[in-house]
C-alpha positions in Angstrom: -18.9 -32.8 -30.4 -20.2 -29.3 -31.1 -21.9 -29.2 -27.7 -18.6 -30.1 -26.0 -16.9 -27.3 -27.8 -19.6 -24.8 -26.8 -19.3 -25.9 -23.2 -15.5 -25.4 -23.2 -15.7 -21.9 -24.7 -18.4 -20.9 -22.3 -16.4 -22.2 -19.3 -13.3 -20.3 -20.6 -15.3 -17.1 -21.0 -16.7 -17.4 -17.5 -13.3 -17.9 -16.0 -11.9 -14.9 -17.8 -14.8 -12.7 -16.5 -13.9 -13.7 -13.0 -10.2 -12.8 -13.7 -11.3 -9.5 -15.2 -13.4 -8.6 -12.1 -10.3 -9.1 -9.9 -8.2 -6.8 -12.1 -10.9 -4.1 -12.1 -11.1 -4.1 -8.3 -7.3 -3.9 -8.1 -7.4 -0.9 -10.5 -10.0 0.8 -8.3 -7.8 0.2 -5.3 -4.9 1.9 -7.0 -7.1 4.8 -8.0 -8.4 5.2 -4.5 -4.9 5.2 -3.1 -4.0 8.0 -5.6 -6.9 10.1 -4.5 -6.0 9.6 -0.8 -2.4 10.7 -1.6 -3.6 13.8 -3.4 -5.9 14.8 -0.5 -3.1 14.1 2.0 -0.6 16.3 0.0 -3.1 19.1 -0.3 -3.9 18.9 3.5 -0.2 19.2 4.3 0.4 21.9 1.8 -2.4 24.0 3.1 -1.7 23.4 6.7 -3.5 25.8 9.1 -5.1 27.7 6.3 -7.7 24.9 5.8 -9.8 26.2 8.7 -9.7 29.8 7.2 -10.8 28.4 3.9 -13.7 26.6 5.4 -14.7 29.6 7.5 -14.8 31.7 4.3 -16.9 29.2 2.5 -19.2 28.2 5.4 -19.9 31.2 7.6 
């Protein structure tokens, strides 16, 4: 009886780990989308000045 309970708990923990991995990858996707949005807004805001900035930094 004790072995069966241990197997059930182990199976439940394994299943939960798989569910957590899916949640973590979704969170990374949302984080990546946020970074892309910030870069896009910065590029639009700076417009043509981006090349001047790079020329100043990288002669």
